[in-house]
C-alpha positions, 0 to 999 in steps of 0.5 A: 676041809682041813682047818688052816694051821697059820692065821692072820695074827700069827703071820703079822706077829711073826713079820713084825719080830723079823722086821722091826729089829732091822734098822733100815725098816722104818715102819710096818703098817696095814692098810685095806680093810684093817684101816676101815675097821672092816676085817672079816673072815674073808680079808686079805693082809694089806701090809706096807713097810717103809725102808731106807732107800738103799735097803729095799733088796735086803728087806726083800730078802728078809722078808722072804726068809721070814715067811718061809720060816712060818710056812712055805710059799704056795703062790707068789706074784710080783708086780713088774717094775717099775710098778705104777705106784713106784713101789716093790709089791708082791701078792703071796698065799702060804701053805696052811693058811685060809685060801682067802688070806692072801698077803699083799705086801708093799715095800716103800722107799722112804723118800717116796711121798706116795705112801698111801697114808691120806686118811681121807682116801685110805682110812686109818692105818694099823700100826704095828711100829713107826720108829720115826713118825712117818705114819703119824704125819699123815700128808694133808689131803688136798681137798682143791686139787681132788675137786679139780680132778672131779670137775674135769671128770665131770666135763669128760664122762658125759661126752665119752658115755654118750659117744661109745653107748653105740659100741654096745648096740652095734654088737647087739645088732651083729648078735654078738652077745659077749662082745655086747656085754663086754662093752656094756661093762665098760662103756656103760657101767663103769662110767655110771658107777664113776658118776654115782661115786662123784655124787655120793662118795666124792673121796673115792670117786675112782674106786669103781665098785670097791666099798660101794655097799657101805658108801652108796645109799641103799636106794642107789644099790637096789637100782644099780644091782639089777643092771650088773646082771643082764640075761641075753642080748635083749636084756643087755639092750634094755638095761643099758637104756635103763643105765643111760636114763640112771646116768642122765638123772644122776648128771643133773645132780652132779652139782660141783658145789654140792659135791664140794660140800659133801667132801668137805663134810666127810673130811672134817668128820675124818679129821674130828675122828682122829682128834678124838682118837689122839685125845 
């Protein structure tokens, strides 16, 4: 395979050079793997811009003009507007770049408060420029509101989990393996994963499988992995029962006071790390 001629640093440097001089572009930063110091050879580029409210279209035009200067666009997908988060977002792959080096670019109106800057959830953003201190003034993470959502999820999860397990079993009885597997993934594994995240990494209770290899204990991973790879209808039934036993066991450990302590310990450690980095 031909070695890509354009790398991550070249793209970021090129975009910063193009965007920073623009008056309406107030900040540029990386999230995702870069925010958690986990960038590797398979990482994409999660890039955000904060811009003046009336300049989004202008900045989008400048963005594509700049990208076309460094390499032609091989693939592009714009999230239909209005997007769930209220921002303009696109996914791009450039020719002559590594196939893993997808650009996930979000352009945010400066007035929109939802900028994914809470360090407890989104990590420490890698700042390329911040003209007005938008990123440095990280919004305070609302621990009480977050815990309240978890409390409500703990009320809902066992009801939903136990109510819908029959969906898997009935498709097994009908000899419909694809439908049984689909329901097993959605109705068994997904709520089990959410419960595990609540117990072991409550800050990311709704991240599903994202970051589980760094946030869940190894013994939990060892028990969880086989559940994700059933072979045939009989095995789906066996693993569904094992997952139910795992769910019931974890539900007994889902004590809200302990979860609150875990959340507070994590948040305090993030604040301490930030204080050290600012010294």
